PAKOL-133033 format. One record per residue (C-alpha): x, y, z; residue in three letters. Coordinates in nm, 2 decimals. Example, Ala and Ser with C-alpha at 12.3 -4.5 7.8 and 13.67 -1.06 7.14 Angstrom:
% PAKOL-133033
node u = 1.23, v = -0.45, w = 0.78, rest = ALA
node u = 1.37, v = -0.11, w = 0.71, rest = SER
% end
This chain:
% PAKOL-133033
node u = -4.99, v = -2.75, w = 1.08, rest = MET
node u = -4.84, v = -2.49, w = 1.31, rest = VAL
node u = -5.02, v = -2.21, w = 1.12, rest = LEU
node u = -5.36, v = -2.34, w = 1.22, rest = GLY
node u = -5.66, v = -2.52, w = 1.08, rest = ASP
node u = -5.76, v = -2.43, w = 0.72, rest = GLY
node u = -5.44, v = -2.25, w = 0.63, rest = VAL
node u = -5.36, v = -2.51, w = 0.36, rest = TRP
node u = -5.69, v = -2.43, w = 0.19, rest = GLN
node u = -5.59, v = -2.06, w = 0.19, rest = LEU
node u = -5.28, v = -2.14, w = -0.01, rest = GLY
node u = -5.01, v = -2.23, w = 0.24, rest = ALA
node u = -4.89, v = -2.55, w = 0.07, rest = ALA
node u = -4.58, v = -2.63, w = 0.26, rest = ALA
node u = -4.53, v = -2.96, w = 0.09, rest = HIS
node u = -4.48, v = -2.77, w = -0.24, rest = GLU
node u = -4.18, v = -2.58, w = -0.13, rest = ILE
node u = -3.88, v = -2.72, w = -0.32, rest = ALA
node u = -3.58, v = -2.85, w = -0.12, rest = GLU
node u = -3.35, v = -2.63, w = -0.33, rest = ASN
node u = -3.50, v = -2.31, w = -0.20, rest = THR
node u = -3.37, v = -2.29, w = 0.16, rest = PRO
node u = -3.53, v = -2.04, w = 0.39, rest = GLY
node u = -3.87, v = -2.04, w = 0.22, rest = VAL
node u = -4.17, v = -2.08, w = 0.45, rest = ALA
node u = -4.53, v = -1.98, w = 0.50, rest = TRP
node u = -4.60, v = -1.72, w = 0.78, rest = VAL
node u = -4.91, v = -1.57, w = 0.93, rest = LYS
node u = -4.94, v = -1.23, w = 1.10, rest = GLN
node u = -5.17, v = -1.16, w = 1.38, rest = ASP
node u = -5.50, v = -1.02, w = 1.25, rest = GLY
node u = -5.44, v = -1.15, w = 0.90, rest = GLN
node u = -5.64, v = -1.45, w = 0.77, rest = ARG
node u = -5.43, v = -1.53, w = 0.46, rest = GLU
node u = -5.07, v = -1.67, w = 0.50, rest = PRO
node u = -4.78, v = -1.51, w = 0.32, rest = ASP
node u = -4.49, v = -1.69, w = 0.15, rest = ARG
node u = -4.16, v = -1.56, w = 0.29, rest = ALA
node u = -3.79, v = -1.62, w = 0.24, rest = ARG
node u = -3.52, v = -1.57, w = 0.50, rest = ALA
node u = -3.17, v = -1.51, w = 0.37, rest = PHE
node u = -2.94, v = -1.81, w = 0.34, rest = HIS
node u = -2.58, v = -1.77, w = 0.46, rest = VAL
node u = -2.34, v = -2.03, w = 0.33, rest = THR
node u = -2.01, v = -2.14, w = 0.48, rest = ASP
node u = -1.83, v = -1.98, w = 0.19, rest = ALA
node u = -2.01, v = -1.64, w = 0.25, rest = ALA
node u = -1.91, v = -1.66, w = 0.62, rest = LEU
node u = -1.54, v = -1.72, w = 0.52, rest = ALA
node u = -1.55, v = -1.41, w = 0.30, rest = VAL
node u = -1.70, v = -1.20, w = 0.58, rest = LEU
node u = -1.44, v = -1.33, w = 0.83, rest = ARG
node u = -1.16, v = -1.21, w = 0.60, rest = GLU
node u = -1.33, v = -0.88, w = 0.54, rest = TYR
node u = -1.37, v = -0.80, w = 0.91, rest = PHE
node u = -1.04, v = -0.95, w = 1.03, rest = ARG
node u = -0.85, v = -0.73, w = 1.28, rest = PRO
node u = -0.64, v = -0.45, w = 1.13, rest = ALA
node u = -0.28, v = -0.40, w = 1.22, rest = GLU
node u = -0.25, v = -0.14, w = 1.49, rest = VAL
node u = 0.05, v = 0.09, w = 1.48, rest = ARG
node u = 0.14, v = 0.35, w = 1.75, rest = PRO
node u = 0.09, v = 0.71, w = 1.66, rest = PHE
node u = 0.40, v = 0.93, w = 1.67, rest = PRO
node u = 0.35, v = 1.19, w = 1.94, rest = THR
node u = 0.68, v = 1.38, w = 1.93, rest = THR
node u = 0.64, v = 1.72, w = 1.77, rest = PRO
node u = 1.01, v = 1.77, w = 1.73, rest = ASP
node u = 1.05, v = 1.49, w = 1.47, rest = GLY
node u = 1.23, v = 1.25, w = 1.70, rest = ALA
node u = 1.11, v = 0.89, w = 1.65, rest = GLY
node u = 0.84, v = 0.85, w = 1.40, rest = GLY
node u = 0.80, v = 0.61, w = 1.10, rest = TRP
node u = 1.09, v = 0.45, w = 0.92, rest = ARG
node u = 1.09, v = 0.40, w = 0.54, rest = HIS
node u = 1.01, v = 0.03, w = 0.59, rest = ASP
node u = 0.68, v = 0.12, w = 0.77, rest = GLY
node u = 0.79, v = 0.04, w = 1.12, rest = ARG
node u = 0.78, v = 0.28, w = 1.41, rest = TYR
node u = 1.12, v = 0.40, w = 1.52, rest = ALA
node u = 1.02, v = 0.57, w = 1.85, rest = GLY
% end
């Protein structure tokens, strides 16, 4: 095992981790004898698609800079500058 000799006897039974629990593993920290069971987050393709839509680029519109009212925004939301 990667964790070292005798870790299985301390409880790190990697063969008992179910296949339907992605991201589960046994880890060891320096200076700690016993292993810890850990789970990393699992990102699915569907979750990535939702994130892509959430963070898609916004529409950028020019800011009207004329103080006298010339130009500006039209009622249909477009800039008439």
